[in-house]
C-alpha positions as CSV (number, residue, x, y, z in Angstrom):
1,Y,77.0,-24.7,36.3
2,M,78.6,-28.2,35.4
3,P,80.3,-30.1,38.3
4,T,83.5,-32.1,38.0
5,L,83.0,-35.9,38.6
6,D,85.7,-38.1,40.0
7,V,85.0,-41.6,40.0
8,Y,87.0,-43.9,42.2
9,W,86.6,-47.7,41.5
10,G,86.9,-49.9,44.4
11,D,86.0,-50.7,47.9
12,N,84.9,-47.5,49.4
13,L,85.9,-47.8,53.0
14,P,89.8,-48.3,52.2
15,L,89.7,-45.4,49.7
16,L,87.8,-43.1,52.3
17,R,90.5,-43.9,54.9
18,A,93.0,-42.5,52.5
19,L,91.4,-39.1,52.0
20,P,92.1,-36.0,54.1
21,D,90.0,-35.0,56.8
22,A,87.4,-32.4,56.6
23,C,87.3,-32.4,52.6
24,F,83.7,-32.6,51.7
25,D,80.9,-30.1,52.1
26,L,78.2,-32.8,51.5
27,I,78.0,-36.7,51.7
28,Y,75.2,-38.8,50.3
29,V,75.0,-42.5,51.3
30,D,72.7,-44.8,49.3
31,P,73.8,-48.2,50.7
32,P,72.6,-51.7,50.2
33,F,69.2,-51.9,52.0
34,N,69.5,-55.6,53.1
35,T,67.2,-57.0,50.5
36,G,69.0,-60.5,50.1
37,K,69.1,-59.8,46.5
38,D,71.6,-59.7,43.7
39,F,71.3,-56.5,41.4
40,V,72.3,-56.2,37.9
41,L,73.3,-53.4,35.1
42,K,71.4,-53.8,31.9
43,Q,73.8,-52.1,29.6
44,R,72.6,-51.1,26.1
45,V,74.6,-52.1,23.3
46,G,75.1,-50.1,20.0
47,E,72.9,-47.6,18.4
48,S,69.9,-49.7,18.4
49,G,70.4,-50.6,21.8
50,W,70.3,-46.7,23.0
51,K,67.4,-45.9,20.6
52,T,65.1,-48.8,21.6
53,G,66.4,-50.5,24.6
54,K,67.5,-53.7,22.8
55,P,70.0,-55.4,22.7
56,V,71.2,-55.2,26.2
57,L,74.3,-56.9,28.1
58,T,73.3,-57.8,31.6
59,L,76.1,-57.3,34.1
60,P,76.4,-57.9,37.7
61,A,76.0,-54.5,39.5
62,Y,76.4,-55.5,43.3
63,S,75.4,-58.2,45.7
64,D,72.8,-57.3,48.6
65,V,73.1,-60.8,50.3
66,W,74.6,-60.9,53.8
67,E,75.2,-64.3,55.5
68,D,75.6,-62.3,58.8
69,E,73.8,-59.0,58.9
70,R,76.2,-57.8,61.6
71,E,78.6,-57.4,58.9
72,L,76.3,-54.9,57.1
73,Y,75.8,-52.8,60.3
74,A,79.4,-52.8,60.9
75,M,80.1,-51.6,57.3
76,L,77.6,-48.9,57.6
77,R,78.8,-47.7,60.9
78,E,82.4,-47.4,59.8
79,A,81.1,-45.5,56.7
80,A,79.3,-43.0,58.9
81,E,82.3,-42.5,61.2
82,L,84.5,-41.9,58.2
83,A,81.7,-39.6,56.8
84,R,81.9,-37.5,60.0
85,T,85.6,-37.2,59.8
86,L,85.6,-36.3,56.1
87,L,82.9,-33.6,56.4
88,R,83.8,-30.1,56.9
89,D,82.3,-28.3,59.8
90,D,79.5,-26.6,57.8
91,G,78.8,-30.1,56.0
92,S,75.9,-32.3,56.2
93,M,75.1,-36.0,55.5
94,F,72.1,-37.7,54.0
95,L,71.6,-41.4,54.6
96,H,69.2,-43.1,52.0
97,I,67.7,-46.2,53.4
98,D,64.1,-48.0,53.8
99,S,62.3,-49.7,56.5
100,R,64.8,-52.6,56.7
101,L,67.5,-50.4,58.0
102,H,65.6,-47.3,59.3
103,A,65.6,-48.0,63.1
104,R,69.1,-49.3,63.3
105,A,70.4,-46.6,61.2
106,R,68.8,-43.7,63.1
107,L,70.1,-45.0,66.4
108,M,73.6,-45.6,64.7
109,L,73.7,-42.0,63.3
110,D,72.6,-40.6,66.8
111,E,75.8,-42.4,68.4
112,V,78.2,-41.2,65.6
113,F,77.0,-37.7,65.0
114,G,75.2,-37.1,68.2
115,E,71.5,-36.8,68.6
116,K,71.6,-32.9,68.5
117,A,73.0,-33.2,65.0
118,F,69.9,-34.9,63.5
119,V,68.0,-32.6,61.4
120,N,65.4,-34.4,59.4
121,E,63.7,-37.7,58.8
122,I,62.7,-37.1,55.1
123,I,60.0,-39.4,53.5
124,W,60.3,-39.9,49.8
125,A,56.9,-41.2,48.9
126,Y,56.4,-42.5,45.4
127,K,53.6,-44.4,43.4
128,S,55.4,-46.9,41.1
129,G,56.0,-50.5,41.8
130,G,53.8,-53.4,42.8
131,R,50.7,-53.6,44.9
132,S,50.6,-56.0,47.8
133,Q,47.3,-57.6,49.0
134,A,49.2,-59.1,51.9
135,H,50.1,-55.8,53.8
136,F,49.8,-52.2,53.0
137,S,52.1,-51.5,49.9
138,R,55.4,-50.1,50.8
139,K,55.8,-46.8,48.8
140,H,58.4,-44.8,50.5
141,D,62.2,-44.6,51.2
142,I,63.5,-42.7,54.4
143,I,66.6,-40.2,54.1
144,L,68.0,-39.4,57.4
145,F,69.5,-35.8,57.3
146,Y,72.3,-35.0,59.9
147,R,74.8,-31.8,60.2
148,K,78.3,-32.1,61.5
149,T,77.9,-28.8,63.5
150,P,75.1,-26.2,63.9
151,Q,77.1,-24.1,61.5
152,A,76.2,-26.3,58.6
153,Y,75.2,-24.5,55.3
154,F,71.6,-24.9,54.3
155,N,69.3,-22.9,51.8
156,I,65.9,-23.9,51.6
157,A,65.1,-21.0,49.0
158,A,67.4,-22.9,46.5
159,V,64.8,-25.8,46.3
160,G,61.4,-23.8,46.2
161,V,58.7,-25.1,43.9
162,P,55.9,-23.5,42.2
163,R,52.8,-23.1,44.3
164,T,49.7,-25.2,43.3
165,N,46.1,-24.9,43.8
166,A,45.6,-28.1,45.5
167,R,44.9,-26.6,49.0
168,N,43.5,-23.3,47.9
169,N,39.6,-24.4,47.8
170,H,39.1,-22.9,51.2
171,M,40.9,-19.8,50.7
172,R,39.7,-16.3,49.5
173,R,41.1,-15.4,46.1
174,G,42.4,-11.7,45.9
175,V,44.4,-9.1,44.0
176,D,46.7,-6.6,46.0
177,E,47.5,-3.2,45.1
178,S,50.3,-4.3,42.9
179,G,48.2,-6.5,40.9
180,R,49.5,-9.8,42.4
181,V,47.1,-12.6,42.9
182,Y,47.1,-14.2,46.3
183,R,44.8,-16.6,48.3
184,S,44.2,-15.7,51.9
185,I,42.7,-17.2,55.2
186,V,41.8,-15.5,58.4
187,T,42.8,-17.2,61.5
188,Q,42.2,-15.7,65.0
189,G,41.5,-12.3,63.5
190,K,44.8,-12.4,61.4
191,E,44.8,-12.6,57.5
192,Y,47.4,-14.7,56.1
193,R,48.3,-14.3,52.5
194,Y,50.0,-16.8,49.8
195,Y,50.8,-15.3,46.7
196,D,50.4,-17.4,43.5
197,D,54.0,-16.3,42.0
198,E,55.7,-17.3,45.2
199,E,57.5,-20.5,45.4
200,V,56.7,-23.0,48.4
201,F,59.4,-24.9,50.1
202,P,59.4,-28.6,50.7
203,G,58.8,-30.1,53.9
204,D,59.9,-33.5,55.2
205,V,57.6,-35.6,53.0
206,W,58.7,-35.5,49.3
207,E,55.7,-36.6,47.2
208,D,56.7,-34.5,44.2
209,V,59.6,-36.3,43.1
210,S,58.8,-39.2,41.0
211,H,60.4,-42.6,41.0
212,L,62.0,-43.6,37.8
213,Q,59.5,-45.0,35.3
214,Q,60.4,-48.1,33.3
215,K,61.0,-46.0,30.1
216,D,62.2,-42.7,31.8
217,P,65.1,-41.2,29.5
218,Q,67.4,-40.8,32.7
219,R,67.6,-44.6,33.2
220,T,70.9,-46.2,32.7
221,G,70.1,-49.8,33.3
222,Y,71.5,-49.8,36.8
223,D,69.3,-51.3,39.5
224,T,68.3,-49.2,42.3
225,Q,69.1,-46.0,40.3
226,K,67.8,-42.7,42.0
227,P,66.0,-39.9,39.9
228,Q,68.2,-36.8,39.5
229,A,65.4,-34.6,40.8
230,L,65.8,-36.3,44.3
231,L,69.7,-35.6,44.2
232,N,69.1,-31.9,42.8
233,R,67.1,-31.4,45.9
234,I,69.6,-32.6,48.5
235,I,72.7,-31.1,46.6
236,L,71.0,-27.6,45.9
237,S,69.7,-27.1,49.6
238,S,73.0,-28.2,51.2
239,T,76.0,-26.9,49.0
240,R,77.1,-23.8,47.2
241,P,78.5,-23.9,43.6
242,G,82.2,-25.1,43.8
243,D,81.6,-27.5,47.0
244,L,82.6,-30.9,47.0
245,V,80.0,-33.6,47.3
246,C,80.7,-37.3,47.9
247,D,78.5,-40.2,47.1
248,L,79.8,-43.2,49.0
249,F,78.0,-46.0,47.2
250,G,77.9,-44.3,43.6
């Protein structure tokens, strides 16, 4: 299944105000993180550039410098309010942030969507980046998952992953009458079986999705690019083929 991609070039808030209500099934929001930095796009040039990474043309991508932080928070609130209006009743929103915005964003979304609309605080933990000696190295982002209504679509089975042996050392290995291999553990007199050929479903800590490495073939040269596997998990779990997805800060 290959989705159709429409790109609207311009400030997102005026564009969103012009769209009809309840038109999206899923909205993903990856806004500026209030880093105080300017980000760039390193556009590879020519056949050599695409093969070797050089030469590149450095272009401005976006500015994350705010003279008044209140402007950022006001923009995020309006984006969240518009997102709720644009979602269908069975739609969901995922807001991707880090520790700089997490506390304010959580309270803001509780106000906009309602506290009962909160579903998950997802921790995306990764190992790439520098190592600090001044504090514990910051190695995770936060994704806040909200539903517009309790009827929102969600299918955890769409994002199952192969079972690993990492936690099986304390379990007994067995083979059932059908020849299927399983690991089992007995708790309070009851046996629990975990079959090797069954997928497991992600929890709210995602350590199995790697941050983009420096030479990852997915890299486009755009600062703060997110890996496809991360978006796959969000989209596959919360939409059906043919649903409409909006990325507010694509």
